[in-house]
N, CA, C and O atoms as CSV, one atom per row, in Angstrom:
chain,resi,resn,atom,element,x,y,z
A,1,MET,N,N,-13.176,-104.650,-55.732
A,1,MET,CA,C,-14.688,-104.498,-55.817
A,1,MET,C,C,-15.533,-105.420,-55.576
A,1,MET,O,O,-15.480,-106.505,-56.156
A,2,PRO,N,N,-16.525,-105.094,-54.597
A,2,PRO,CA,C,-17.416,-106.119,-54.350
A,2,PRO,C,C,-18.291,-106.358,-55.601
A,2,PRO,O,O,-18.545,-105.563,-56.507
A,3,VAL,N,N,-18.711,-107.692,-55.435
A,3,VAL,CA,C,-19.635,-108.401,-56.256
A,3,VAL,C,C,-21.119,-107.624,-56.271
A,3,VAL,O,O,-21.689,-107.147,-57.252
A,4,LEU,N,N,-21.509,-107.643,-55.050
A,4,LEU,CA,C,-22.576,-107.269,-54.629
A,4,LEU,C,C,-22.662,-105.306,-54.305
A,4,LEU,O,O,-21.866,-105.053,-53.402
A,5,PRO,N,N,-23.169,-104.400,-54.654
A,5,PRO,CA,C,-23.112,-103.386,-54.426
A,5,PRO,C,C,-23.739,-103.072,-52.937
A,5,PRO,O,O,-24.779,-103.669,-52.657
A,6,SER,N,N,-23.125,-102.094,-51.877
A,6,SER,CA,C,-23.717,-101.794,-50.897
A,6,SER,C,C,-25.103,-101.664,-50.793
A,6,SER,O,O,-25.616,-102.105,-49.764
A,7,ARG,N,N,-25.842,-101.138,-51.665
A,7,ARG,CA,C,-27.290,-100.479,-51.534
A,7,ARG,C,C,-27.956,-101.884,-51.797
A,7,ARG,O,O,-29.166,-101.725,-51.637
A,8,LEU,N,N,-27.686,-103.168,-52.127
A,8,LEU,CA,C,-28.439,-104.226,-52.102
A,8,LEU,C,C,-27.889,-105.374,-50.907
A,8,LEU,O,O,-28.563,-106.261,-50.383
A,9,SER,N,N,-26.452,-105.045,-50.672
A,9,SER,CA,C,-26.223,-106.026,-49.593
A,9,SER,C,C,-26.683,-105.225,-48.061
A,9,SER,O,O,-26.743,-105.927,-47.052
A,10,ASP,N,N,-26.941,-103.989,-47.987
A,10,ASP,CA,C,-27.085,-103.493,-46.692
A,10,ASP,C,C,-28.596,-103.979,-46.308
A,10,ASP,O,O,-28.761,-104.539,-45.225
A,11,PRO,N,N,-29.544,-103.798,-47.063
A,11,PRO,CA,C,-30.761,-104.376,-46.304
A,11,PRO,C,C,-30.940,-105.682,-46.169
A,11,PRO,O,O,-31.760,-106.066,-45.336
A,12,LEU,N,N,-30.057,-106.832,-47.127
A,12,LEU,CA,C,-29.915,-108.037,-46.806
A,12,LEU,C,C,-29.346,-108.158,-45.235
A,12,LEU,O,O,-29.892,-108.941,-44.458
A,13,TRP,N,N,-28.375,-107.451,-44.879
A,13,TRP,CA,C,-27.496,-107.415,-43.798
A,13,TRP,C,C,-28.288,-106.999,-42.846
A,13,TRP,O,O,-28.084,-107.619,-41.802
A,14,ASP,N,N,-29.311,-106.009,-42.754
A,14,ASP,CA,C,-30.107,-105.730,-41.763
A,14,ASP,C,C,-30.929,-107.060,-41.733
A,14,ASP,O,O,-30.635,-107.813,-40.804
A,15,GLN,N,N,-31.644,-107.364,-42.358
A,15,GLN,CA,C,-32.697,-108.947,-42.075
A,15,GLN,C,C,-31.819,-109.939,-41.371
A,15,GLN,O,O,-32.217,-110.702,-40.490
A,16,PHE,N,N,-30.385,-109.855,-41.906
A,16,PHE,CA,C,-29.799,-111.292,-41.365
A,16,PHE,C,C,-29.202,-110.945,-40.050
A,16,PHE,O,O,-29.154,-111.942,-39.330
A,17,ALA,N,N,-28.694,-109.794,-39.450
A,17,ALA,CA,C,-28.247,-109.351,-38.318
A,17,ALA,C,C,-29.563,-109.473,-37.399
A,17,ALA,O,O,-29.354,-109.732,-36.214
A,18,ALA,N,N,-30.561,-109.355,-37.713
A,18,ALA,CA,C,-31.778,-109.481,-36.707
A,18,ALA,C,C,-31.925,-110.779,-36.293
A,18,ALA,O,O,-32.441,-111.045,-35.208
A,19,LEU,N,N,-31.534,-111.587,-37.030
A,19,LEU,CA,C,-31.523,-113.198,-36.594
A,19,LEU,C,C,-30.400,-113.816,-35.773
A,19,LEU,O,O,-30.569,-114.829,-35.095
A,20,LEU,N,N,-29.248,-113.159,-35.863
A,20,LEU,CA,C,-28.375,-113.371,-34.830
A,20,LEU,C,C,-28.439,-113.079,-33.636
A,20,LEU,O,O,-28.874,-111.981,-33.289
A,21,PRO,N,N,-28.007,-114.027,-32.730
A,21,PRO,CA,C,-27.842,-113.914,-31.175
A,21,PRO,C,C,-26.647,-112.805,-30.610
A,21,PRO,O,O,-25.599,-112.831,-31.255
A,22,ASP,N,N,-26.698,-112.098,-29.773
A,22,ASP,CA,C,-25.798,-111.565,-29.266
A,22,ASP,C,C,-24.696,-112.470,-28.667
A,22,ASP,O,O,-25.053,-113.422,-27.973
A,23,ARG,N,N,-23.639,-112.287,-28.844
A,23,ARG,CA,C,-22.255,-112.923,-28.562
A,23,ARG,C,C,-21.218,-111.991,-27.873
A,23,ARG,O,O,-21.229,-110.799,-28.180
A,24,PRO,N,N,-20.423,-112.404,-27.065
A,24,PRO,CA,C,-19.416,-111.878,-26.459
A,24,PRO,C,C,-18.235,-111.789,-27.558
A,24,PRO,O,O,-18.040,-112.696,-28.367
A,25,VAL,N,N,-17.573,-110.772,-27.514
A,25,VAL,CA,C,-16.359,-110.585,-28.361
A,25,VAL,C,C,-15.143,-111.657,-27.928
A,25,VAL,O,O,-14.411,-112.176,-28.771
A,26,TYR,N,N,-15.049,-111.883,-26.648
A,26,TYR,CA,C,-14.062,-113.146,-26.375
A,26,TYR,C,C,-15.126,-114.267,-25.680
A,26,TYR,O,O,-16.237,-114.041,-25.202
A,27,ALA,N,N,-14.466,-115.439,-25.780
A,27,ALA,CA,C,-15.235,-116.482,-25.229
A,27,ALA,C,C,-14.997,-116.571,-23.657
A,27,ALA,O,O,-13.856,-116.753,-23.232
A,28,PRO,N,N,-16.007,-116.449,-22.858
A,28,PRO,CA,C,-16.003,-116.283,-21.417
A,28,PRO,C,C,-15.332,-117.816,-20.802
A,28,PRO,O,O,-14.730,-117.930,-19.734
A,29,THR,N,N,-15.581,-118.773,-21.657
A,29,THR,CA,C,-15.428,-120.283,-21.083
A,29,THR,C,C,-13.870,-120.597,-21.326
A,29,THR,O,O,-13.408,-121.717,-21.108
A,30,HIS,N,N,-13.094,-119.515,-21.796
A,30,HIS,CA,C,-11.394,-119.756,-22.440
A,30,HIS,C,C,-10.808,-119.821,-20.894
A,30,HIS,O,O,-11.102,-118.984,-20.040
A,31,PRO,N,N,-10.064,-120.780,-20.703
A,31,PRO,CA,C,-9.322,-121.019,-19.365
A,31,PRO,C,C,-8.444,-119.740,-18.891
A,31,PRO,O,O,-8.458,-119.377,-17.715
A,32,LEU,N,N,-7.797,-119.183,-19.732
A,32,LEU,CA,C,-7.086,-118.195,-19.678
A,32,LEU,C,C,-7.489,-116.843,-19.454
A,32,LEU,O,O,-6.792,-115.996,-18.896
A,33,GLY,N,N,-8.695,-116.663,-19.929
A,33,GLY,CA,C,-9.713,-115.507,-20.155
A,33,GLY,C,C,-9.337,-114.501,-21.377
A,33,GLY,O,O,-9.773,-113.368,-21.578
A,34,CYS,N,N,-8.452,-115.212,-22.090
A,34,CYS,CA,C,-7.824,-114.205,-23.094
A,34,CYS,C,C,-7.780,-115.265,-24.486
A,34,CYS,O,O,-7.540,-116.469,-24.397
A,35,HIS,N,N,-8.020,-114.657,-25.566
A,35,HIS,CA,C,-7.664,-115.239,-26.575
A,35,HIS,C,C,-8.085,-114.135,-28.051
A,35,HIS,O,O,-8.645,-113.054,-27.870
A,36,ARG,N,N,-7.778,-114.542,-29.178
A,36,ARG,CA,C,-8.195,-113.466,-30.136
A,36,ARG,C,C,-9.514,-113.262,-30.343
A,36,ARG,O,O,-10.361,-114.134,-30.147
A,37,ARG,N,N,-9.762,-112.094,-30.751
A,37,ARG,CA,C,-11.363,-111.646,-30.851
A,37,ARG,C,C,-11.944,-112.536,-31.806
A,37,ARG,O,O,-11.242,-113.320,-32.445
A,38,ARG,N,N,-13.080,-112.469,-31.931
A,38,ARG,CA,C,-13.976,-113.118,-32.956
A,38,ARG,C,C,-14.168,-112.352,-34.292
A,38,ARG,O,O,-14.287,-111.127,-34.310
A,39,ILE,N,N,-14.187,-112.916,-35.112
A,39,ILE,CA,C,-14.255,-111.963,-36.839
A,39,ILE,C,C,-15.893,-111.752,-36.653
A,39,ILE,O,O,-16.830,-112.467,-36.298
A,40,ASP,N,N,-15.713,-110.309,-37.109
A,40,ASP,CA,C,-17.244,-109.669,-36.970
A,40,ASP,C,C,-18.028,-110.323,-37.777
A,40,ASP,O,O,-17.571,-110.843,-38.794
A,41,ASP,N,N,-19.550,-110.415,-37.396
A,41,ASP,CA,C,-20.424,-111.085,-38.278
A,41,ASP,C,C,-20.402,-110.562,-39.554
A,41,ASP,O,O,-20.327,-111.374,-40.476
A,42,ARG,N,N,-20.466,-109.035,-39.888
A,42,ARG,CA,C,-20.683,-108.355,-41.048
A,42,ARG,C,C,-19.606,-109.115,-42.153
A,42,ARG,O,O,-19.925,-109.726,-43.173
A,43,ILE,N,N,-18.205,-108.871,-41.605
A,43,ILE,CA,C,-17.376,-109.542,-42.358
A,43,ILE,C,C,-17.609,-110.778,-43.047
A,43,ILE,O,O,-17.468,-110.887,-44.265
A,44,VAL,N,N,-17.952,-111.682,-42.312
A,44,VAL,CA,C,-18.017,-113.183,-42.646
A,44,VAL,C,C,-19.349,-112.992,-43.594
A,44,VAL,O,O,-19.249,-113.518,-44.703
A,45,PHE,N,N,-20.452,-112.382,-43.337
A,45,PHE,CA,C,-21.595,-112.295,-44.141
A,45,PHE,C,C,-20.939,-111.837,-45.588
A,45,PHE,O,O,-20.965,-112.623,-46.535
A,46,ASN,N,N,-20.344,-110.513,-45.710
A,46,ASN,CA,C,-19.938,-109.894,-46.912
A,46,ASN,C,C,-18.922,-111.176,-47.686
A,46,ASN,O,O,-19.078,-111.320,-48.899
A,47,LYS,N,N,-18.198,-111.818,-47.172
A,47,LYS,CA,C,-17.325,-113.014,-47.797
A,47,LYS,C,C,-18.330,-114.187,-48.353
A,47,LYS,O,O,-18.016,-114.809,-49.368
A,48,LEU,N,N,-19.502,-114.456,-47.677
A,48,LEU,CA,C,-20.343,-115.424,-48.176
A,48,LEU,C,C,-21.164,-114.792,-48.984
A,48,LEU,O,O,-21.544,-115.621,-49.810
A,49,VAL,N,N,-21.706,-113.630,-49.216
A,49,VAL,CA,C,-22.463,-113.240,-49.940
A,49,VAL,C,C,-21.745,-112.541,-51.107
A,49,VAL,O,O,-22.398,-112.038,-52.021
């Protein structure tokens, strides 16, 4: 069970997501052109809050 209900975290996420830059799913500078996908920003936000 999350500590913060979604009715409170969703508006916070909307404001926070507006501040984040667009980032590719994979790093284009990786020498082999492949590696693990980035962790979704929403998942990281939920863990921090």
